[in-house]
C-alpha positions in Angstrom: 142.0 83.5 110.2 138.8 81.5 110.7 136.5 81.5 107.7 133.1 82.7 109.0 131.3 82.3 105.7 129.2 79.5 107.1 127.9 81.9 109.7 126.1 83.9 106.9 123.7 81.0 106.3 120.4 81.2 108.1 119.4 77.6 108.8 115.9 78.3 110.1 114.9 81.1 107.6 112.7 78.9 105.4 115.1 79.4 102.5 116.9 76.3 101.4 120.6 76.2 102.2 121.6 75.4 98.6 119.7 78.5 97.5 121.5 80.7 100.1 124.9 79.3 98.9 124.0 80.0 95.3 123.2 83.6 96.3 126.5 83.9 98.2 128.5 82.5 95.2 126.6 84.8 92.8 127.4 87.8 95.1 131.1 86.8 95.3 131.3 86.6 91.5 129.8 90.1 91.2 132.4 91.5 93.7 135.3 89.5 92.1 136.0 87.4 95.2 134.6 84.0 94.1 137.5 82.3 92.5 141.0 82.5 91.3 141.5 82.4 87.5 137.7 82.0 87.2 137.8 78.6 88.7 135.7 77.7 91.8 137.3 75.9 94.7 136.6 72.1 94.9 133.2 71.0 96.2 134.7 69.7 99.5 136.4 73.0 100.1 133.2 74.9 99.5 131.3 72.5 101.7 133.8 73.2 104.5 133.6 76.9 104.0 129.8 76.9 104.2 129.5 74.2 106.8 127.3 72.0 104.7 127.6 68.6 102.9 128.8 68.2 99.3 125.3 67.5 98.0 124.1 70.9 99.2 127.0 72.6 97.4 126.4 70.5 94.3 122.8 71.6 94.2 123.9 75.3 94.4 126.4 74.8 91.6 123.8 73.0 89.5 121.4 75.9 89.8 124.0 78.4 88.8 125.0 76.2 85.8 121.3 76.2 84.7 121.3 79.9 85.1 124.4 80.2 82.9 126.6 81.7 85.7 128.9 78.7 86.0 130.1 75.9 83.7 131.6 72.5 84.7 134.3 70.7 82.8 134.8 67.0 83.4 138.1 66.4 85.2 139.0 70.2 85.4 136.4 71.7 87.8 133.8 74.4 87.8 134.4 77.8 86.1 132.7 81.2 86.1 131.1 81.8 82.7 132.1 85.3 81.8 129.5 86.9 79.6 129.1 90.5 78.9 125.6 91.8 79.9 123.5 93.3 77.2 123.1 97.0 77.6 119.4 98.0 77.2 118.8 101.7 76.9 115.9 103.4 78.7 115.5 106.5 76.6 112.9 108.8 75.0 112.1 106.1 72.4 112.6 102.7 73.9 112.4 99.8 71.5 113.6 96.2 72.2 115.3 95.2 68.9 116.5 98.7 68.1 117.8 99.2 71.7 120.0 96.1 71.5 121.3 97.0 68.1 124.4 95.0 67.1 124.8 93.4 70.6 122.7 90.4 69.4 122.6 88.6 66.1 118.9 87.9 66.4 116.1 89.3 68.6 112.5 88.3 68.8 109.5 88.9 71.1 106.9 86.2 71.3 103.4 86.3 72.7 102.6 84.0 75.6 99.0 84.9 76.0 96.6 87.8 75.7 93.2 88.7 77.1 90.8 91.4 78.1 90.7 92.6 81.7 89.1 95.2 83.8 91.7 97.9 84.6 93.1 97.6 88.1 93.8 100.7 90.1 97.4 100.7 89.0 96.7 100.2 85.4 93.9 102.8 85.3 96.1 105.4 87.0 99.0 104.8 84.5 96.8 104.8 81.4 94.7 107.7 82.8 91.4 105.8 82.4 88.6 105.0 84.9 89.0 101.9 87.1 87.4 98.8 85.6 87.7 100.2 82.0 88.3 97.2 79.6 92.0 96.8 78.8 93.8 94.4 76.5 96.7 92.5 78.2 99.7 91.1 76.3 102.1 88.7 78.1 105.3 88.4 76.2 108.9 87.1 76.4 111.8 88.8 74.5 114.9 86.9 73.4 118.4 87.8 72.2 120.2 85.1 70.2 117.7 82.5 71.5 118.2 83.4 75.1 115.3 84.9 77.1 116.3 88.2 78.5 113.0 89.7 79.7 109.3 89.0 80.2 106.6 91.6 80.1 102.9 92.3 80.7 101.5 95.3 78.8 98.1 96.9 79.0 96.2 99.0 76.4 92.8 100.8 76.6 90.6 98.3 74.7 88.3 101.1 73.6 91.2 102.8 71.6 93.3 99.7 70.8 90.7 97.0 69.8 92.5 94.4 67.9 96.0 95.2 69.1 96.4 91.6 70.3 95.7 90.3 66.8 98.1 92.9 65.3 100.8 91.7 67.7 100.3 88.1 66.8 100.8 89.1 63.1 103.8 91.4 63.6 105.5 90.1 66.8 106.2 93.8 67.6 104.6 96.3 70.0 105.7 99.1 67.7 104.2 97.6 64.6 101.0 96.6 66.5 100.6 100.1 67.7 101.1 101.4 64.1 98.4 99.0 62.9 96.1 100.7 65.4 97.0 104.2 64.2 99.9 105.2 66.5 103.0 105.6 64.3 105.3 107.1 67.0 105.4 107.1 70.7 107.7 108.1 73.5 108.6 106.9 77.0 106.8 109.0 79.5 108.1 107.5 82.7 110.1 104.5 84.0 110.4 103.1 87.6 113.1 100.5 88.2 113.6 98.1 91.1 115.3 94.8 91.9 113.7 91.7 93.2 114.3 88.0 93.5 112.9 86.0 90.6 109.4 84.6 91.0 108.6 81.1 90.0 107.3 82.4 86.6 110.5 84.3 86.1 112.5 81.2 86.8 110.5 79.2 84.3 110.2 81.7 81.5 113.6 83.3 81.7 115.4 79.9 82.5 116.8 81.2 85.8 117.7 79.4 89.0 116.0 80.0 92.4 117.4 83.1 94.0 118.2 84.9 90.8 117.7 88.6 90.7 115.5 90.4 88.1 115.3 94.1 87.3 111.7 95.2 87.2 110.6 98.2 85.2 107.2 99.8 85.4 106.8 102.1 82.3 104.3 104.3 80.6 104.5 105.1 76.9 102.6 108.1 75.4 101.6 109.2 71.9 102.7 112.4 70.3 100.0 114.4 72.1 101.2 113.1 75.5 98.3 110.7 76.1 99.3 107.4 77.8 98.8 104.5 75.4 100.7 101.6 77.1 101.5 100.6 80.6 103.9 97.7 81.1 105.7 95.8 83.8 108.9 94.1 82.5 111.3 91.8 84.3 114.9 91.6 83.0 117.3 88.8 84.0 119.9 90.9 85.9 122.8 88.5 85.0 122.1 89.1 81.3 121.0 92.7 81.0 122.0 96.1 82.4 119.6 99.0 82.1 121.2 102.2 80.7 119.4 105.4 81.4 119.9 107.8 78.5 118.9 111.5 78.6 117.9 113.3 75.5 
């Protein structure tokens, strides 16, 4: 039977062929059809399958190696890197380090930058404040065993949480920063999840390759009185993390 895989490539789509091939390989890995014994076919065979030259296939493989999906062994070939995804719970009390538990030896969240903004329509609606109200923005990256697994932007009402940026710099924890501002407990009020292709910032900060998929959550946390205190948009590397919805 003729292999029609090459017909799946869109040569005038504006998306580089190597990126399309990387997406196809990634999809085949997810469905279990990419390789026998976890070993990819030789580059020449893949080039024939996709109707491209070896350099294009090599670029796709290099991108997937950078992403951690594949690994090459000199003289042996290219193999699928089987790594169990971290299971991150979305529950009543969602905390990064506590959520990963014993799945990772070390976890940390580091601050990329912070600032004060005027609340956008989306931020004001989720924090239940007036548009253009001053809000403090924290841009962070979270890691497990030294590997970045998510990046987030969080907003807080500056009138209530003045100094939360300084508290986060000291404690490297949203939970501890909120406690320093008088909120000792909080719960997840809502979470919306969707999947997207990684942006250029995702690729850089999460060490992904072009075409990688990220899981995006838009979440609101509330204090014990039900008042929204934090709105965040978080992007998880889909090849490294699965989101587990837990009901209480």
